[in-house]
N, C-alpha and C positions, 0 to 999 in steps of 0.2 A: 644462476647468478643474476642479480638485478642489472637492468640496463642503466646507462648513465647518460647525462645530458649536461652540456655547458650552455649557459646563457650569458652573453656579453652585453652589458648595459653601461656604456661609457658615461652617459650623462649624469647618472647618479641619483635621480629623484625617485628612488625605488618606493619610498613610502607613499608617493602620490601616483604610482603607476599600476593601476588595478590589472591591466592586461598581463603584465609581467608576473605579478604576484599570483594571479589566478592560473595562468598557464603553468607556472612552476608547481603550484599545488596540485593541479590536475595530473601532471606528469608523475609527481611523487606518489599520488594515490593509485596509479596503475603500475607502480613498481620501478620507476626510475629514481636513481640517485642523482639529484640535481645540484649543480654548483652555479651560482650567480656571481659573476665578477662585475664590480661596479666601482665607480669613483666615489670618494667622499664628497658630498655636495653640502656646503655650509648652509645653504638656503633651506635644505630639506634634511635637517639634522636627526630626525627620528629614525632609528634603525628598526629593522624588521626581523622578528624571530618567527620563522616560517615552519618550524618543526624539525625533527631529527633527520629527515630525509632530504632537507634542503639546506645547503651550506651557502651563506652569503659572505663573500669576500670583499671587504671594503678596502680600497687602495687609495692612499693619499697622493695627491698630485705632487710630484717632486718639486722642491723649492727652486731648483736650478732652472726649471722651465720658465718661471717668472723672470729670472735674471736674463735668460736668453731672449725672452720676449722684449724686454726693455732694450737690450742691445740691438735687436733687429729693427725696432722702431727708430733707433738712433741712426741706423744706416738705411732707413726708409724701406725696409721690407715688411714692416708692420707685423701683423699676426699671421700673415699668409704662410710662413714657414713654421712658426711656433706650434700651430695646430697639428701639423704633421709630426713634428718632434715629440709633442705630447702623446700622440697616438703610439709612436714607437716606444716611448717610455712606459706607457700603459701595458703594451704587449710584453715588454721585458719584465715588468713587475708580475704579470700573470705567470710567465714562464718560471721566474724565481720562486713564486709561491708554490707552484706545482712540484718543482724539484725539491723544495724543502719538505713538503707534505706528501711526497710520492703520489701526487694526484693523477699523473698521466699514466694510469694503468690501462685504461680503455676509454673510449668515448663512442657512443652510438649515434648521438645527435648533437650538432653544434648549431646553436641559434644565435644569430647576430642581429642586434637591434640598430637600425638606421646606419648611418655612414660608418662610424668608427667600429661599432659592434660587428657589422657584417664583414668588414675587412679582416678583423682578428678571427672571427668564426671561420672564414674562408681558409685562412692559413692553417688553423687547427684541423679543419676537415681534410686538407691535403696531407698533413702530416700523419693523422690518425685514421684516415679512410672512413671518416664519419659522414653521416648525412648532413648536408648544409641547408639550413632554413633561414630565409631572410624575413625578419619581423619588422614591419613598419609601424612606428608610433608617430613620427613626424616626417612629413614628406620631404624628400630631397628636392631642393630648388637650385638648379644648376648655376644660374647666374650669380649666386651668392658666393661661389668659390672663386677666389681671386689669385692670380699669379701662381706662386708655388703651391698654394692650397689645392690647385687643380689636380695635383697628384692624388689627393684623397678621393676626389670625385672619380678619377680614372680607376682607382682600385675598387671603389664601391661598385662601379658599373661592372667590373669583372666578377666581383663577388655575387652581384645580382644575377648575372648570366649563369654562373656556375651553381647557383642554389637549386636544390631539387624542388623547392616550392616557396611560395611567398604567402605570408600571413599579413593581412591588412584589413582595415575596417569595412570598406565597401567598394563597389564597382567604380565609382567616380575617382576615388583616391587611387585605386589600382591603375586606371588608365593614365592618370597624371604621372604616377611614379614610373610607369613604363616609358612614358615620353621623356622624362628627365634622365632615366638611365639608358635610353636609346635601345631598348630591347623589349619586345612583347613576350612576356614570360609565358611559358606553356602550362604552368600549374599554379593555381591560386586558391587560397581558402580565405573566406571572409569571417573575421572575428571581431565583433563590435567591442568597443572599450567599455566593459561592464564592471561596475563595482558589485562584488558579491558579498552579501552580508550573512553572518551566521545567526543573527537574531532578527525576528520579525517585529513589526510594530505592535503586535498584540501582546508581546512579552513584557512591555513596559508601558502600559496604558496611562499611568499617572505621572510619568516622568517626562520632562521637557528640558533638554540641555540648555537652550538659550534662555528660557525663563529663569532657570536656576543661576546660570553664570552671569547673565546680564541684568538680572533682577527685573524682569518684565512681567508685570501683573496682567492678568486676564482682562480686568476691567478697562484699563487704559489702552491696551493693545491686544484685542482679541485675535488678530491675524498677524502672522509672522511671514513676511516676504523675504526669502533668503536667497542671496547671491553668493554661492559657494565657489571655491576654487582659487581664483586670482583676484587681486585688487590692483587694477592698473588701467591705463587708458585703453588698452586693447579690448576691454570688456565694458566700456562705457561707464566706468566707475564714477567719474565726475558728473557726467550728464544725468545719470540716474539719481545720484544723491541730490542734485539740484532740483529735478522735477518732483521729487518726493516731498519737497517743502510744501507743495500744493496738493498733496494727497491727504484727504481728511476722512478716510473711511475706517479708522481704527487700525490702520496697518503700520507695523514697525518694519523698517527696511534694515536688514541685517547683512553685513558683509563678513564672510568667513574666509580666511586665507589658508591654503594648504601648507604654507611655509611660515616660519616665525616672523612676525612683524612687530614693530615698536610704535608706541604712541608718539615717540619723539621724531619719527621720520617726517620730513617736510611734506611728503605726499599724503600721509595719514593726517597730519595737521591741516592740510588744505581741505581734505574731505570734511573734517570736523567744522571748519570755518564755513564751508558751503552749506552744510546741513547740520544744525544743532537742534532740529525739531524732532525728527523721528528716525535718524540714522544711528545704528548701533554697530560697534566694531568688535568682532571676535577674532583676535589676532594670535591666538595660541593653537597650533595644529594639534590634531589628535592622532594617536597611533592608528594604523590601518584598521585594526580590529575594533576600534571605537568610532570610526567615521560614520557608522550608521546613525549615531546620535544626532548628527547635523541634519540629516534628511528626515529623520523621524520627527524632529522638532518643527520643521517648516510647515506652513499652511500652503504657501504657493512658492514654487521655485522660479528662479530667474536664470536664463541661459542666453545672455547677450554677448555677441561677438562682432567685432569689426572685420569686414572682409579684406584684411590687409594682405593676405597671400592665400595660396591654395590650402594651407593647413587650416585656416579659419573658414574659408569659403565652403569647404566640404567638411563641416564639423559635426553633422548630426550623429553619425555612428562613432565618431572619435571623441565625443564629449562624455567623460566619465560622470560628470555631475548630472547631465541630462538623463542618462540611464538610471542613476540613483534616484532622482526625483520620480521617474516613472515607476521604478520598482516599488516605491512606497506609496504610489497612487497620488502623487502631488501634481496638480495642474501646473503648467509652466508658461511663463511669459518669455517670448523669444524675439530675437532680431529677425529681420526679413531676408536672411540668407537663403539661397535656393534650396539647399539640403534640408534646412529646418522647415521651410515652407512646405516642401513636398511631404515630409514625414507628418507634419501636423494636418495637412489636407487629407491624408489617408486615415488618420486616427482621431483627430479633433480632441487632443488632450490639453490644449492651451490656446493662447492668443499670440498672434504675430503683431509686433509693433513696427509701424513704418517710420515713425519719428520719435526717437527716444526722448527728445526734449519737449514733447507736447504734453502738457498736463491733462488736457481733455482726453487724449487717446489712452494714456496710462490709467486714468480714473475709470474710463469706460470699460477697459479690459478687466480691471480688478472687480468692478461691479458685476460684470457678466459672469466671471468665474465664480465669485462668491454666491451669486444668485442661483447658479446651476452646478454647485460644487460636486455633488455626487456623480453627475454625468461625466464631468471632466475627469474626476478621480478614477472612475471605472474605465474610461477610455485610456487613461495613462497606464493602468495595469495591463490592459489588453495589448497596448503598443509594446510594453516591455516583454510580455510573454511571446509575442510574435516576432519581434525584431532583435531582442537583446538577451534572450535566455542562453547563457553560456554553455550549459550542458549539452544542448542540442546543436549549437553552432560549431562547437569544437570537435564533435564526433567524427566528421569526415577527415579532418586533419590527423586525428589520432589513428584512425584506420590506415591512413596513408603511410605514416612513419613506422608503424608497427609491421607493415607489410614489406618495408624496405630492407 
């Protein structure tokens, strides 16, 4: 009989979560029947078909939660209790789905993602005597839990302590997670956030997604500088758009968002006002199996993050777009966060920018990369092979759970 595995991913952005998709696929390939429970997230509306051995259960947030949230705000409790109530509702929905589909026949592994996922996985592991795995995508930051919401933090810390192991991107993030959950976990496996593509760049040598969709010709824009993932202040979208008004080396700046965006949005309109020279917007997300087109099309990748919290400060192994650029041998322009600086110092696959608003620094970085493109490209591939190869990184974890 096949083994079975539950993955609880409350946040719902499954189509933009390569770690979850890849882990589920790997488990299915070695004989697990996998069920992923996730919320419907309107910002990430694309659904994932991951094959016959992986069931994805999309659950709608109950409408009464919004009503309760409004009531709580009126009595000045805000969202501190509604988040806990929503978690309870999510757990009940999962239970009802399993009762309807006779899903709870057995469970060998229960994987909980971050706060809400880990709590539900912990409950399942106690009921079904399964192995509990804590999977971290976003770091817990204790001071963000207020008043009644501290109940979730308390439960997460219990789930963290009871888990047989932790899956997280790197050592720095693990140390911070342990500090926030007030427990130095005894078993950890490091799994970088890697986008795995089924197609190589050599399979489509004459196709370029951005040139076709945005109608960018080779003569006007021989180089495509691509900022994939998010379009927002946290990734310097306005600053980069502004400075590219003074980039004159045949580069088009392309923003691609992983969620559906509209030209009518005030923020998008503001970006168009800031740069009408060489900024191009790709606002329609692609299904996970087609995301490779974004990175195939780029000449140079951009991985800029503001160090607004520990999630961003320790971003190097947690950035899916960074691993994707490297996999396709794309040199990368990065912000001067410690984790990115250290990785680039080791492999020299791109340029660190100290001042995003400085045209001279941006132009110098672009010129240097384009003048030495093959060297940077080769280094990017080496970095990916050494630091982000999922098949080798996941092997110790698989041996651990199979031995349990």
